[in-house]
N, C-alpha and C positions, 0 to 999 in steps of 0.2 A: 940718610933717614927718608921714613917712609912718610905718605900724602895724608892728609886726613882732611875730611870732608867736614863742612859745617853745615847745619841744617838752616834753613830760613827759619824766621821767627816766627816762635810758637809751633813749629813743625819736632817730634821727637822721633823717638827709637833709634837705631842704631843706621840705619839705612832711611832716614827721616820720609819714612813712610806713613807715621801717625800724623792728619792733621791737627789745628789746634782745635782746643774746644767748642769754639761758635760753628766749624765748618763740622767738625764730628757729632757735632749732636744733630745736625741736619740728615745726615746719615741714618741715624739712630730715631728721629722723630717719624712716628706714624701719621700718613697721611688723613686718615679716617679719624682719629683723634686730635691731633696736632701735640701728641704727648711723646716726652723722650722716655724711650723705653716703658712706654704705658704706664708710668709711674712704681715701675714693678724690677728695675733693676738700673743699673749704670751703664752709659755710655763709656767703653772703652776704645780709642782708636777707630771710630766709627762704626763698631759695632757692641749692641746690647749682651751684657753681662749679667744674667737675670738672678733675681733673686730665688732664693730656696722656694720651690713649689711652683714657679713658673717658666717655662718653654717660649718658644718663638722668635721670629726676627724683630721682633718689638716686643718680647717677655707678654705677648697677649692671650695667652693660652695658657692654664693652670695643667701644670704639670700630672695631676691625679685627674687619671681616664675615668674613675669612678664617682665623680662627682653626679653625672644624673641618676646613676644608684641611690646616692646618699641623699641626694633633694626628692626622690621621688615619692617618697609617703608624706612631705610637707605639699608637695604641689597638687598631690591627689587630694589632702584636707583640705587644703585651701579653694580646689575645684568643686568638690562636692561636699562640703561642709551643708549645703542646704538639704542634700539626701540621709535618708535613712543609710548609716555605712556602720551600724553599731553591727553588722553580722559579719564584717569584715574584721578579725580578729589584729590584722597588721597595724587600722586606721584608730584602735582603742586610745592609744597612746596622743595621739593627734586631732583626738575633738575637743572643743571646748567645753 
């Protein structure tokens, strides 16, 4: 007969290395926001499994590296709406 280990209550995986959910969530809790996986993923065994489009230890970053480029025209329009930007062809779609 082979010996079989039994995990303590709440611990999972074959080697009992995955802590119970309440402990696991603490490993996934962002100290800055207090949120588990930034509310953009699930905590699995003390590590965040991020939703599609997010990355980082706490799923705190957008995986889309071009976010700034995409938002640039809107930011420019908002920042400079009081100036005459009609000469900038890239701004014509963002004027009020």
